[in-house]
N, C-alpha and C positions, 0 to 999 in steps of 0.2 A: 545444322552446323557441321562443318567439315572437321575431321579428327585433328588436322594440323592446326586449325583455328582454336579448337578447344584446348589443345596442348599449349598453345601460345598464351591463352588467357590464364590457364592453370599456372604456368610458369611465372606470369606476371604477379599472381597472388602469392606464390610460394617463394618469391625472392627473399632476401634477408629482411628488408624492411617489412614485407608482408608477414613473414614468420614472427617478427618481433611484435607486430600489431596483434596477431592471433594469440601470442603468448600473454599479452596484456588482457585480452578478452577472457582467456582461460583463468587467469589469476582473479579477475573481477568475479567471475562466476563462482569460483571456489570460496570467495569471501561471504557468500550468502548461504542460508540453510539449504540443504541439510549438511553440506560439507562444513559450513559455519566457521571457516578459518578467517575470522574477521580481520586479523592483523594483516592479511594479504592485501586488503584494500589500500593500505598506506604505502605500498610499493608497487601496486599492480600497474600503474601507468608508466613506470620507468622504461620498460621495453618500447612502449608506444612513443615516448618522447625521444628515445634514441633513433627510432625509425624516421622521425620527422626532421631530423637534422638535414638541412639543405634541400628539403622537399619543395617542389612547386606547389602552387595552390591546389591544383588538381590532385596531386599525389597526397597532399595533406588531408583532403577530404576522403580520398580512397582509403587511406590508412586508418583514419578515425572510424570510418564506416566498417572496415574489416574488423577492427577491434570490437565495435558494438555488435556486429553480426555474430562473431564468435561467442561473445558473452551471452547474448540472448538466445542463441541456439541451445546453449547449455542450460540456461536458467529456465527457459520456457518449454522444455521438452514435454512437460505434462499436458500441454495443449492437445497433443495427439490422443491422450487418454480420454479427455473430455469429448473431443469431436468424433472419435471412432466408436467408443463404447456407448456413449449416451446420445450423441448426435446421429449415430448410425450411418456416418459417411465413410466411404472407402478410404484407405490410406492414400490412394492416388489423388484424392481431394484434400485430405487432412494435411499432408506434408506441404503442399504449396501454400495453404492458408497459414500454417505455422511459420513457414519461412517468410511469408509476406509480413506477418506481424513482427517477426524478429528484424526484418529489413527496415520496417517503419521506425522502430525504436533505434536501430543503428544509425538511421539518418541523422538523429540529433547528436550522436557522437561525432559523426562526420562533419556536421556544421560547426561544432565546438572547436574541433582541431583546425578546420578551415579558417575560422575567425581568428584563432590564436596565431596561426601562421601568417595570416594577412596583417595582423597587428605587428608581428615580428618584423615583417618586411617594411612596415611603416615606422620602425624604431620604437615600438611600444613593447615593453618587456613581457616575456612569456609568463613570468611569475605573477604578473597582474592579469593578463588577458585570459589565460586558460581557466583559472578558478572562477573568474567572473562569468566567462562565456559558458562554462559547464553548468553553472547554476541557472543561468538565463535559459539555456536550452532544456534543462530538466523541468524548469517551471513551465515552459511553453508546452511540453508534452503532457503536463499534468491536466491540461484542459482542452487542448486542440483535438477536434473530432471526438468529443465527449471525454477525452482524457484517459491516460493509462499510467498513473504515477507509481509503477511497480518496480521494485528493485533499484531504487536510487542508491547511490554509493553510501549515503548516510544511514540508510536502513540496515546496512550490514553490521552496524555497531549497536544494535538494540539492547544487547546485554551489558554494555560498558556504561553503567549508570552515571558515573561522574562526568563522562564525556557528553552524554545526550541531554543533560539538564538544560543546555542552552536552547533546546527546541522550544522552550516557552518564551524565547525572545525572537528566534529567527525561523522556527519550524525546522524541518529536517535539512533545509538548505544550508544552514550555518555549519552543520557537521560535514556535509558534502564539500563545501568550500574549503574547510580545513583539511580534508583528506586530499583534495586536488593540489592545494598549495604545498602540502607536505611532499607529495610526489615530485612536484617541480623542483623544490629546494633540494631534495635528496638526489635527484637526477643531476642537478648542477654541481653538487658536491662530488658525486661519482665521477663526473667528467673532469673536474679539477684534479681529483686524486689520481685519475688514470693517466695524467701527463698531457692531456689535451691543452691547447692554448686557450683555456677558459679560466677566468679568475674565480676564486672562492666567493660564493654568494653571501658575504658577511651581513649586509643589510637585510637581505631576505631571510637569512637564518635567524637574525635577531628578532625580526618581525614575527616569524613563526614561533619562536620560543615565547615571546610575549603573549601571542594569541593562545598558545597551549596553556601557559600558566594562568592566564585570565579565565580560560574555559574551565580548567580543573578547579581553580579557586571558587568560581561560581558554582560549579557542580557539587563540590563537597559542602559548600555553604547551604545549598538547597537541600541536600540529603541529610545534613545534620540539624537543619532548622526545624522548628515546630510549625505544622500546618495550622493556620487559623481558620476555624470553622465552628460555628455555634450549633450546628445541626447534630442530632443524635446519631450514633453509629447504627448501621443497618446490618442485620445478619441475613446473608443471602445464600441461596442454594441454586446451583446450575446443574441442570439435568441433561445428561448426554445419553440419548436413547439408542444410538448406534443402529438406526433402521436402514436396512439395505436399500440402496437407491433403486434397484430393479423392481422392488415391490412397494416402494413408498406410496405411490399414487394408486395402488390397486385397492378397489373398494372392499375386496375380500379380506384385506389385511388391516383395515381400519380398526377393528376391535382389538386385535393383538397389539397394534401400535399404542392405543389408549391404555391397554393393560400394562404395558411396559412403563409408560410415563407415570401412571398412577402408582405403581409399585415403587419406582425410584423416588418419586416425590414423597411418599409416606416415609420411606427410609430416611430421606434427607431431613424431614421435619421433626424427627424424634427428639432432637435437642432444642427445638424451638427455632422458628425462622420468620423473618419479616417479609421477604420477597423470594419467590421461586421463579426461575426463568427457564423456559423451554426453548429449543432452537427454532430457527427459521422453518416454517411449514411443518412444525411438529404435529399440528392438527391438520392432516391432509384432507380437509373437507371445508365447506363454507360454514364457519361458526355461526354466521347470521341465520343460516337456513336449517342446519341439522340439529333439531331440538334435542333429540335423545343423546347424541354425543356431546352437545354443548352443556347439557344438564350434568353430565359426568364431571366436567371441569368445574362447574359451579358448586357442585356438592363437595368436590375435593377441596376447593378454596375454603368452604365453610368448615370442613372437617379439620383442616390444619390451621385455620384461623390466620391466613396469610394472603398476601397479594400474589396472584399467579399471572405472569406475563408469558405469552406464548405466540408463536408464529402461526398464521393461518391466512389463506387467500381470502380476499374480500371483494365485494362488488358494490357499485353505486351507479345511479343514473347521472350522466353529464350530458346536458343538452339533448335529453331524450334518448340517449344511447347508453346501453349497459356497458360499464367500464369495469375491468378487472384490475385488482391491486394486490401487490405482495405486501402483506400487512402483519401487524401484531396487535393483539387485544390484551387488555388488562381486566382481570376479574378480581373484585375486592373480596375481603374476608367474609362479607355477608352474602356473597354469591352474585352480586350485581355486576353488570358489565360497566367498567369505569370509563375507559377511553380506548381509542384505536389510533395507531400510528401507521403510516404508509411509507413504503420505500420511495425515495425521491429520485435516486440516480440508478436507472435500470442498466442491466448488462446487455449490450448489443449482441444479437443472435442467441443470447441465453434466455432473455425474457421478452424480447420483441425483435422483429426483423426490420432493420433500417431499409428504406427504399423498397418496401415489400412489393410494390407494383412492378419494379424492375427485376426483382429476384423472387419470382413466384415459386421457384424450385427449392428454395431454402426454407427450412422449418426451424423453429427455435428449439432449444434443448429441454426446457421445462414442459413436460407433457401434461395432458389432462385438462389444461386451461388455455383459453385463447391468449392472445398477446396482452401483456400487462401494460398499464399506463402508470406514469409517475404520480406520486402524491403531490399535494398542492402547497403544503406548508410544513416547516420544521417546528411542530408544536410539541413541547415536552409532555410526557405522560405522568400523571399522578400515581405514584406507587406507595402512598401512605406517608412515611416520614420525610420523603423528598420527592423530587421530580426527575424523571429519566429522559435522556436523549436517545432516541432509537436509531441505530445504525444497522441496517439489514445487509448482511453478507458483504458484498463488494463495496458497500458504502464506507466501510471501515478504512479504506485506502485513501479517502478524500478528506483532507484536513478541514476544508471549508465547511463541510457538513457538521462535523463535531463542533467546530467553532460557533456555527450558527445556533445549534441546539443550546450550548452553554450560555451564549449571549442572550438567548430567549428564556433562560431561567433553569435549565437542567443542571443538576448538581451531581449526577452520576451518568455515565454513558453505558448503554446496554447494546452490545453487538451480538445479534443472533445470526447464525450462519449454518450452511449445510455444505461442508467441504468433502462430502462423499463423492462429489463429481471428480475429484482429483485422484482418487485411488490412493495407493500407498506410495505417493510421489513426494517430492520436496515442496509442492505447492501449498499444502496446509501450513507448513512451517514458515514459508515465505509470507503467506497471508497474515499469519499471526504476528510475525516480527514487525510488520508495518503498523498493526493495531496498537502496539506498545507506544508509539509516538503520539497517538491521539490523547492518551492519558497525560503525558508529560507536557505537550503543547498547551493544553487547557487547564492543567493542574486539577484534573477531575478523574476520579477512579473509574476504570472501565471493567465491566464484567462481561464475559464472552461465553455464550452457550452455543455449542456446535453439535450437530447431529452425530458426527463421528470423531470429533476432536479437530482442533485443539480448543477445549473449554478452559477458561482461566479467570483468575481474579488478579487484576493489575492495579496497584495503588497509584496515587497522583504523581509519584516520582518514577514510575515505570518499573517498579519492583514487582516481580511475578510472585504473588503470595500463594497461589495454588494453580496447578496445571494438570490437565488430563493427558492421556495417551490417545492415539488415534485407533479407530475401529475396536473400541471396547465400550460396554455399558459402564458409565461412571457417574459419580456425583461429586461435585466440587462445592464445599461449603466454607464459609469464612465471614469475617466481619469487615465492613468497609466504612470509612468515614467520608461522608459526602464532601465534595470540594467546595471551595469558597467562590469559585467563578472569577478568580483574579489572576491574570497573567498578562504580560505585555502583548503576547501573541494574540490573545483574544481581542485586544484593542486595535492593533495595527495589521493583523493578518499577515499576508504575504508581501508586505511593503518591502522588506529586505530583498526578496526575489525580484520584485519590480525594479528596485534600485539597480540590481545587477543587470537586469535587462536593459535599462537605460544606459548604464556604463558600457555595456557591450555595443550598443548602437553608437555610443560616443567613440569607442575604440575604432570601429569600422570607418566612421566619418573622419577621424583624425588621421588614420593610416592612409585613407584615400587622399586627403588634403596634402599630406606630406609627400606621397608618391607623385601626385600631380605637380606639386611645386618642384620636386626634384627633376621631373621630366622637363619642365619649363626652363629650369636653370641650365640643365645639360644641353637643351636644345638651343 
């Protein structure tokens, strides 16, 4: 590319509308952990909306895309830590992959602004089209190409408990819609106040105030209400071993790993415990095959008289072929193996390589074991007083998995993970913030055991009862009340998001019809 052409393209991005779009992206990124300035989400889109004034459809898409690209370049910088340190790929490969992922997610921002602008040109008000289209596109990216529902606007509010209680009605999408609607209304108020020939958005503001009041009324009602559950409370202990990822799969370090988990488990069990949870792959060997190491876990369960749930790879024969699984086992207080749960939603390039025949030069990040295969069913695990739904690592970001486990009878959710991959970046905090929504959506407490943090106990209202720090040996203990398995979201799932998707399609069709009719009349 010639220097003059590069300068032209750079100038096109860095014009005033482009700068405003980038400013919105930066504000969005700052609303997520670890900056955690969640209030910024409520005003973050205003610069983008200013930049969209009078934009063509192509400009609307470009500005939305620019906003999304700026946001995800800042949010997902930790991808480079994973790919270079653990994937052993050079920066020359890592950076294009990271930018490609950011661009993929930015595409949905661009489509949302394109649809909103198209609706405006068809005389459909922005205050309706942008919130609805934003939710529809967020929903689309949650499952398209295996899905990546990371850092949706609603997730930034995970600590605002009265606000996020509506997640048991609409999932995170209801909070996202409210955030986008607020941005549009504040933008219109700002334009009216600034002396532009724009009327005050009285009706939109009244609608927003009503939705806010209803959301907060519902939220405080849920927080102050009593949870109905006949089940006995469970005393749990989460063991954070803080095993260095560089030695985790080394056979020479297996004994030391087991020593650490045994010591921390005995420490946690001194006051009595019903369930002990170790993180993902806490046992870095095949529990099915390694008799000596497996017996250590069985003896420990008998000693502390508690159920022990721990991550370990597993294998089984499927159609005559040996298949590897990322799993968790439960050992009962009598030392017997109770049940095994398998990871259902695998991480592309982390646990398997998509299109492996076309990409023979790419290897996955999890070393020591061949490509994993997904489990076959969301079967809750018997942990004594109740049954647990198992979410292994990345599965915690997918609401449909938590919903399926609870609908199948789980009354607690157990998220085991190994966030050592991310180093001391913001990724562990972003990952954790999303998990909070699984508890609220299903009205089911979630306990989370991580190798290096964040381990936590989260009740059915999203309140964080205990929380560890990263890169430290820690034990989190507490008492949880199993959930009742009763929420509207469990029954209707993502129907509200589907409804927004249908409304978005309706906006496009209506705008097209009106523009076509206008052309016919003028012609």
